[in-house]
C-alpha positions as CSV (number, residue, x, y, z in Angstrom):
1,X,-21.9,-25.6,15.7
2,X,-22.3,-27.6,18.8
3,X,-23.3,-31.4,19.6
4,X,-22.3,-34.2,21.9
5,X,-21.3,-37.8,20.8
6,X,-21.9,-40.6,23.4
7,X,-18.6,-42.0,23.2
8,X,-14.8,-40.2,22.7
9,X,-14.1,-39.5,19.2
10,X,-12.8,-36.8,17.0
11,X,-15.8,-34.9,14.6
12,X,-16.1,-33.3,11.2
13,X,-19.0,-32.1,9.3
14,X,-19.8,-32.7,5.4
15,X,-21.9,-29.4,3.9
16,X,-23.2,-29.1,0.2
17,X,-25.5,-26.9,-1.4
18,X,-27.0,-27.6,-5.0
19,X,-25.5,-25.3,-7.8
20,X,-27.6,-25.6,-11.4
21,X,-27.6,-29.3,-10.5
22,X,-24.4,-29.2,-9.2
23,X,-23.1,-30.7,-5.7
24,X,-20.7,-28.6,-4.2
25,X,-19.5,-30.3,-0.9
26,X,-17.1,-28.8,1.8
27,X,-15.6,-30.6,5.1
28,X,-15.2,-28.8,8.0
29,X,-11.7,-29.2,10.2
30,X,-11.4,-32.1,12.6
31,X,-12.5,-31.8,16.5
32,X,-10.5,-33.1,18.9
33,X,-11.0,-36.3,20.5
34,X,-13.4,-35.8,23.0
35,X,-17.8,-36.0,24.2
36,X,-18.2,-32.2,23.5
37,X,-18.0,-31.0,20.0
38,X,-17.7,-27.4,18.4
39,X,-17.0,-27.0,14.7
40,X,-17.3,-24.2,13.0
41,X,-18.8,-23.9,9.6
42,X,-16.6,-20.8,6.7
43,X,-16.6,-20.3,3.3
44,X,-21.2,-20.1,2.9
45,X,-22.9,-18.2,0.8
46,X,-25.8,-15.8,1.4
47,X,-29.5,-17.0,1.2
48,X,-28.4,-20.8,0.0
49,X,-29.3,-23.9,1.5
50,X,-27.0,-26.1,3.2
51,X,-27.1,-29.5,3.6
52,X,-24.5,-31.2,6.5
53,X,-24.5,-34.4,8.4
54,X,-21.4,-34.8,11.0
55,X,-19.3,-37.9,11.0
56,X,-17.9,-38.9,14.0
57,X,-15.5,-41.7,14.5
58,X,-12.7,-43.4,16.6
59,X,-10.3,-46.1,16.6
60,X,-13.0,-48.6,16.4
61,X,-15.6,-47.1,14.2
62,X,-17.6,-44.5,12.1
63,X,-20.5,-43.3,12.4
64,X,-22.7,-40.6,10.1
65,X,-25.7,-38.4,11.4
66,X,-29.0,-37.9,9.5
67,X,-28.7,-35.6,6.9
68,X,-30.0,-31.9,8.5
69,X,-30.3,-28.1,6.4
70,X,-30.2,-24.5,7.2
71,X,-30.0,-21.7,5.5
72,X,-27.8,-18.6,5.9
73,X,-29.0,-15.1,6.0
74,X,-28.6,-12.6,3.1
75,X,-24.9,-10.0,3.0
76,X,-25.8,-6.1,4.6
77,X,-27.1,-3.8,1.5
78,X,-23.7,-1.8,2.2
79,X,-20.9,-5.0,1.2
80,X,-19.3,-4.4,-1.6
81,X,-20.2,-6.6,-4.8
82,X,-18.1,-8.0,-7.2
83,X,-18.6,-9.1,-11.0
84,X,-16.8,-12.5,-12.3
85,X,-15.7,-11.1,-15.6
86,X,-13.4,-14.0,-17.0
87,X,-13.6,-17.2,-17.7
88,X,-16.7,-17.0,-19.1
89,X,-17.9,-20.9,-18.1
90,X,-16.5,-21.2,-14.2
91,X,-15.2,-24.0,-13.2
92,X,-17.0,-25.1,-10.4
93,X,-14.1,-28.2,-9.2
94,X,-11.9,-25.0,-8.0
95,X,-12.2,-24.5,-4.6
96,X,-9.4,-21.9,-3.9
97,X,-10.3,-18.3,-2.7
98,X,-8.9,-14.9,-2.7
99,X,-8.8,-12.1,0.5
100,X,-9.4,-8.7,-0.3
101,X,-10.8,-5.8,1.5
102,X,-13.2,-3.1,0.9
103,X,-10.7,0.4,1.6
104,X,-11.5,3.5,1.9
105,X,-8.6,5.9,1.5
106,X,-9.3,8.1,4.7
107,X,-10.4,5.4,7.0
108,X,-8.6,2.2,5.8
109,X,-9.9,-1.1,5.4
110,X,-13.7,-1.1,6.2
111,X,-14.0,-5.1,5.9
112,X,-12.4,-7.9,5.0
113,X,-13.9,-10.1,2.1
114,X,-13.3,-14.2,1.2
115,X,-14.1,-14.1,-2.7
116,X,-14.8,-17.5,-4.2
117,X,-13.7,-18.3,-7.7
118,X,-17.2,-16.9,-9.1
119,X,-16.4,-13.9,-7.3
120,X,-18.8,-14.3,-4.6
121,X,-18.6,-13.2,-0.9
122,X,-17.2,-16.3,1.3
123,X,-16.7,-14.8,4.6
124,X,-16.1,-11.0,5.8
125,X,-14.4,-9.9,8.9
126,X,-15.3,-6.3,10.2
127,X,-12.3,-5.1,12.3
128,X,-13.5,-3.1,15.7
129,X,-10.9,-0.1,15.5
130,X,-10.5,2.6,13.3
131,X,-8.1,3.7,10.2
132,X,-6.7,-0.2,9.4
133,X,-3.8,0.6,7.3
134,X,-1.9,-2.3,7.2
135,X,-2.8,-6.2,6.7
136,X,-1.7,-9.1,5.7
137,X,-1.7,-13.0,5.5
138,X,-0.1,-15.1,7.0
139,X,2.4,-18.4,6.1
140,X,-0.6,-20.2,8.1
141,X,-3.7,-18.7,6.6
142,X,-4.7,-16.3,9.1
143,X,-5.2,-12.5,9.6
144,X,-2.9,-9.9,10.4
145,X,-4.0,-6.3,11.0
146,X,-3.4,-3.4,12.7
147,X,-5.8,-0.8,14.1
148,X,-6.5,2.0,16.6
149,X,-9.1,2.4,19.2
150,X,-9.5,6.3,18.0
151,X,-8.9,8.9,15.0
152,X,-6.2,10.5,17.9
153,X,-4.1,7.0,16.5
154,X,-2.6,7.3,20.4
155,X,-3.2,3.4,21.0
156,X,-2.7,1.0,18.4
157,X,-3.6,-2.9,18.4
158,X,-2.2,-5.5,16.6
159,X,-4.5,-8.5,15.7
160,X,-4.0,-12.3,14.8
161,X,-7.4,-13.9,13.7
162,X,-7.9,-17.5,12.2
163,X,-10.5,-17.4,9.4
164,X,-12.9,-19.2,12.1
165,X,-12.6,-16.2,14.2
166,X,-10.5,-17.1,16.4
167,X,-8.0,-13.7,17.6
168,X,-4.8,-15.6,18.3
169,X,-3.2,-12.0,19.1
170,X,-4.2,-8.9,20.5
171,X,-1.2,-6.5,21.3
172,X,-1.6,-3.2,22.8
173,X,0.9,-0.3,21.5
174,X,1.7,3.3,21.0
175,X,3.3,3.0,17.3
176,X,1.7,4.7,14.5
177,X,1.5,1.4,12.5
178,X,1.1,1.8,9.1
179,X,0.9,0.5,5.3
180,X,2.8,-2.7,6.3
181,X,2.6,-5.7,9.2
182,X,3.8,-9.2,8.6
183,X,4.8,-12.2,10.4
184,X,8.6,-13.0,9.5
185,X,10.0,-16.9,9.2
186,X,10.8,-16.7,12.6
187,X,6.8,-16.0,13.3
188,X,7.7,-12.5,14.8
189,X,5.8,-9.5,14.0
190,X,7.5,-7.0,11.4
191,X,6.0,-3.4,10.7
192,X,6.1,0.1,9.2
193,X,5.7,2.8,11.9
194,X,6.2,6.4,12.1
195,X,9.3,8.4,12.7
196,X,9.2,12.3,13.3
197,X,11.6,14.8,13.5
198,X,11.5,18.9,13.7
199,X,13.3,20.3,10.8
200,X,14.6,23.4,8.9
201,X,13.6,22.9,5.4
202,X,13.9,26.5,3.8
203,X,17.3,25.2,2.0
204,X,14.7,22.7,0.2
205,X,11.7,25.0,-0.5
206,X,10.2,23.9,2.8
207,X,9.3,25.7,6.0
208,X,11.8,26.3,8.8
209,X,10.6,24.3,11.7
210,X,9.1,21.4,9.5
211,X,7.8,18.4,11.5
212,X,9.2,15.3,9.1
213,X,7.5,12.5,9.4
214,X,9.7,9.3,8.2
215,X,9.5,5.5,9.0
216,X,10.5,3.3,11.5
217,X,11.0,-1.0,10.7
218,X,9.7,-2.1,13.8
219,X,10.0,-5.8,15.2
220,X,7.8,-7.9,17.9
221,X,8.0,-10.8,19.1
222,X,5.0,-12.7,19.8
223,X,4.5,-11.2,23.8
224,X,4.6,-7.6,22.3
225,X,8.5,-6.8,23.6
226,X,10.3,-5.2,20.9
227,X,13.0,-6.5,19.0
228,X,14.6,-3.5,17.3
229,X,13.4,-0.4,16.1
230,X,15.3,1.5,12.7
231,X,14.8,4.8,12.4
232,X,15.0,5.4,8.7
233,X,16.5,9.0,9.3
234,X,19.4,6.9,10.1
235,X,20.1,5.9,6.7
236,X,18.9,9.0,4.4
237,X,20.5,12.5,4.3
238,X,17.7,14.8,4.3
239,X,18.5,16.9,1.8
240,X,18.4,14.0,-0.7
241,X,14.8,13.6,-0.2
242,X,11.9,16.0,-0.4
243,X,8.4,14.9,0.6
244,X,4.5,15.6,0.3
245,X,2.5,17.6,2.3
246,X,-1.2,16.7,3.9
247,X,-0.8,12.9,4.0
248,X,-0.1,12.9,7.9
249,X,-2.2,15.8,8.9
250,X,-3.8,13.5,11.2
251,X,-2.5,13.3,13.7
252,X,0.8,15.6,13.1
253,X,-0.8,19.0,11.9
254,X,-0.5,20.8,9.0
255,X,3.2,21.6,9.2
256,X,3.9,18.1,8.7
257,X,5.4,16.4,5.0
258,X,5.8,13.0,4.3
259,X,9.3,12.1,3.5
260,X,9.5,9.1,2.4
261,X,6.3,7.4,2.5
262,X,7.3,4.0,3.2
263,X,4.4,1.8,1.7
264,X,5.6,-1.9,1.3
265,X,7.8,-3.9,3.9
266,X,8.8,-8.0,3.3
267,X,11.7,-10.2,4.2
268,X,13.6,-11.3,2.0
269,X,15.5,-15.2,1.8
270,X,18.5,-14.1,3.7
271,X,16.3,-12.6,6.4
272,X,17.1,-8.8,5.2
273,X,14.1,-6.6,4.7
274,X,13.1,-4.9,1.8
275,X,11.2,-1.3,2.0
276,X,9.5,0.5,-0.9
277,X,9.2,4.2,-0.7
278,X,6.0,5.6,-3.0
279,X,6.7,9.3,-3.3
280,X,10.5,8.5,-4.5
281,X,10.2,5.4,-6.2
282,X,12.3,3.5,-4.8
283,X,13.0,0.0,-3.0
284,X,15.6,0.1,-0.7
285,X,16.8,-3.2,1.0
286,X,17.9,-2.7,5.1
287,X,20.1,-5.3,6.9
288,X,18.3,-6.6,9.7
289,X,22.0,-6.9,12.4
290,X,23.0,-3.5,10.8
291,X,20.2,-1.1,9.7
292,X,22.6,-0.1,6.8
293,X,21.0,0.2,3.1
294,X,22.7,-2.9,1.2
295,X,21.3,-1.6,-2.0
296,X,18.9,0.9,-3.8
297,X,16.7,0.1,-6.7
298,X,15.1,2.3,-8.8
299,X,15.0,5.9,-9.8
300,X,18.5,7.3,-8.9
301,X,19.3,4.0,-7.2
302,X,22.5,2.3,-6.6
303,X,21.6,-0.4,-9.1
304,X,21.7,0.0,-12.7
305,X,19.0,0.0,-14.5
306,X,17.8,0.1,-17.6
307,X,14.6,2.5,-18.3
308,X,12.3,-0.1,-19.0
309,X,12.7,-1.7,-15.4
310,X,12.4,1.4,-13.8
311,X,9.0,1.8,-11.6
312,X,6.6,4.6,-10.1
313,X,4.7,4.3,-7.5
314,X,4.7,1.3,-6.9
315,X,3.7,-1.2,-3.4
316,X,3.5,-4.4,-2.8
317,X,7.3,-5.3,-3.1
318,X,8.2,-9.0,-2.1
319,X,10.8,-11.7,-2.7
320,X,9.9,-14.7,-5.1
321,X,13.3,-16.1,-5.3
322,X,16.7,-15.3,-4.0
323,X,17.7,-11.6,-6.2
324,X,14.1,-11.8,-7.7
325,X,11.8,-9.5,-6.6
326,X,7.9,-9.0,-7.7
327,X,6.2,-6.2,-7.4
328,X,3.0,-3.8,-8.1
329,X,4.7,-1.0,-10.7
330,X,1.5,1.4,-10.0
331,X,2.6,4.0,-12.9
332,X,1.9,8.0,-11.9
333,X,0.8,10.7,-14.1
334,X,4.7,10.9,-16.0
335,X,3.0,7.6,-17.1
336,X,-0.5,6.5,-16.3
337,X,-0.5,2.7,-16.6
338,X,0.2,-0.2,-14.3
339,X,1.9,-2.7,-14.3
340,X,3.2,-5.9,-12.7
341,X,6.9,-6.6,-12.7
342,X,9.2,-9.1,-11.9
343,X,12.9,-7.4,-11.6
344,X,16.9,-9.4,-11.4
345,X,19.0,-7.7,-9.7
346,X,23.2,-8.7,-9.0
347,X,24.4,-7.4,-5.8
348,X,27.9,-8.0,-7.3
349,X,27.7,-6.4,-10.4
350,X,25.0,-3.9,-8.7
351,X,22.5,-4.2,-11.3
352,X,18.3,-4.3,-11.8
353,X,17.1,-5.6,-15.2
354,X,13.3,-7.1,-16.0
355,X,12.5,-10.7,-16.0
356,X,8.9,-10.3,-16.5
357,X,6.5,-7.8,-17.3
358,X,2.7,-7.5,-17.4
359,X,1.1,-4.0,-18.6
360,X,-2.5,-3.4,-17.4
361,X,-5.0,-1.8,-19.7
362,X,-5.2,1.6,-19.5
363,X,-8.7,1.4,-17.9
364,X,-7.1,-0.6,-14.8
365,X,-4.7,2.0,-14.1
366,X,-3.9,2.3,-10.3
367,X,-2.7,5.4,-9.0
368,X,-2.0,4.3,-5.5
369,X,-2.4,0.8,-3.3
370,X,-2.2,-2.4,-5.5
371,X,-0.6,-5.6,-5.5
372,X,1.2,-8.6,-7.5
373,X,2.0,-12.0,-6.3
374,X,2.9,-15.1,-8.1
375,X,1.0,-17.8,-7.4
376,X,2.2,-21.7,-6.8
377,X,1.1,-22.5,-10.5
378,X,3.7,-19.5,-11.6
379,X,0.5,-17.1,-11.8
380,X,0.7,-13.7,-11.1
381,X,-2.7,-12.5,-8.8
382,X,-2.5,-9.0,-9.5
383,X,-5.3,-6.4,-7.2
384,X,-5.4,-2.7,-9.6
385,X,-6.7,-1.5,-5.9
386,X,-8.1,2.0,-7.0
387,X,-10.1,0.5,-9.5
388,X,-11.4,-2.2,-7.9
389,X,-10.2,-5.4,-10.1
390,X,-8.1,-8.7,-9.8
391,X,-7.0,-10.8,-12.0
392,X,-4.6,-13.8,-12.5
393,X,-2.0,-13.7,-15.5
394,X,-0.3,-16.7,-16.7
395,X,3.4,-16.3,-17.1
396,X,2.9,-16.1,-21.3
397,X,0.3,-12.9,-20.4
398,X,-3.0,-14.5,-20.9
399,X,-5.8,-13.1,-18.6
400,X,-7.4,-16.1,-16.9
401,X,-9.7,-14.9,-13.9
402,X,-10.4,-11.6,-13.6
403,X,-13.5,-9.8,-11.4
404,X,-14.8,-6.6,-10.6
405,X,-15.7,-4.4,-8.0
406,X,-17.2,-1.8,-6.7
407,X,-14.9,-0.1,-4.1
408,X,-11.2,-0.1,-4.0
409,X,-8.7,-2.6,-2.5
410,X,-5.4,-2.3,-0.9
411,X,-4.3,-5.7,-1.9
412,X,-5.3,-9.6,-2.6
413,X,-3.8,-12.7,-1.7
414,X,-4.6,-16.2,-2.6
415,X,-6.1,-18.7,-0.2
416,X,-5.3,-22.6,-1.3
417,X,-8.3,-23.8,0.8
418,X,-9.8,-23.0,3.8
419,X,-9.7,-26.4,5.7
420,X,-6.7,-28.6,6.0
421,X,-7.4,-31.6,4.3
422,X,-9.1,-34.4,5.8
423,X,-6.7,-37.3,6.7
424,X,-7.1,-40.6,5.7
425,X,-9.4,-42.3,8.4
426,X,-7.8,-45.8,9.9
427,X,-10.2,-48.7,12.0
428,X,-8.1,-50.4,14.4
429,X,-10.7,-53.6,14.4
430,X,-10.3,-56.9,16.5
431,X,-9.6,-59.8,14.5
432,X,-11.5,-62.4,13.8
């Protein structure tokens, strides 16, 4: 919305709608002290009448405009739909949100979505490029993703967008970025990219001239300057890992082998990196300074683990405390059951053990994709990606919120609010 004030002032918009007799109010951000203003309203429901007025203030006065209204349009017919399964009676006072996506396995993300706690779409963004296979929500509640200009994957763009539609970054590059991208604590851009070698794989049952597709951990600054590029070929013996065919046919051809299939990357509290290998059921910690492997957790890893701690085909690995990690344990055909899992590690004793586990029902088995995150209230947000369910579970294992979607999702993130809380307005009135 664009408007003018006759004096220099800060402004915000109060807007609300009526839901079953209840007034649901929202407040926009505050514009700068000036005469011409532009504010964006987000968190809007489709086909809904909203009432709004503008509040303008400076050091000496607060004034409000008359109340006006507008009607929002319907969402496009091809958008995914969601059904609220729990709770039976939603709490209308809860105004936090869930960011997720509509996923097509051959094409990546088709649509980014924000849901309210009733499972309704209140925000969306369509990427302009193709094969959006990596995205994340930053600590500043901006959306970060990689897209390609066309299906050759020769030219990519790292995009950062705030929730008001402002493009904050557009970094052109030639990497094939996949699966994960994030902002570090230093506001640098960390992502997974492919790295290749042509090798003889006949000793492990492969072809003589196999194009082995591995991964690299790449770090950019805000301008797109490459700060580091750690190739995983430097850390793992070729004969120790046998990959799978088919995943990288585009763009590498039928003779390519997906060697490690890294599918998650995050920054630990000490600044080093965590990387997940889906095919080999492992999570590795890698030194940022040297690129060396510090430990391997999982099947045949360096950390000793009991059978109950072993995970299969995992995604979405994140630190939640020093030496404590949460992941989405997908499961495989040998154990077709997905779990949210918190693991404690002891790098001195070289052990890893289960701190907390939640077994998803059999009908929520997700053979690929998915995520688990710890919320500020200590509950766990779980995305069972292939079946399109998102749920919130208490530490005691009680499901307190759940939505079901009609399309797969890659991940789900929690957004505490769409706007920053309004500050207290203090007037400097002249003395009598």
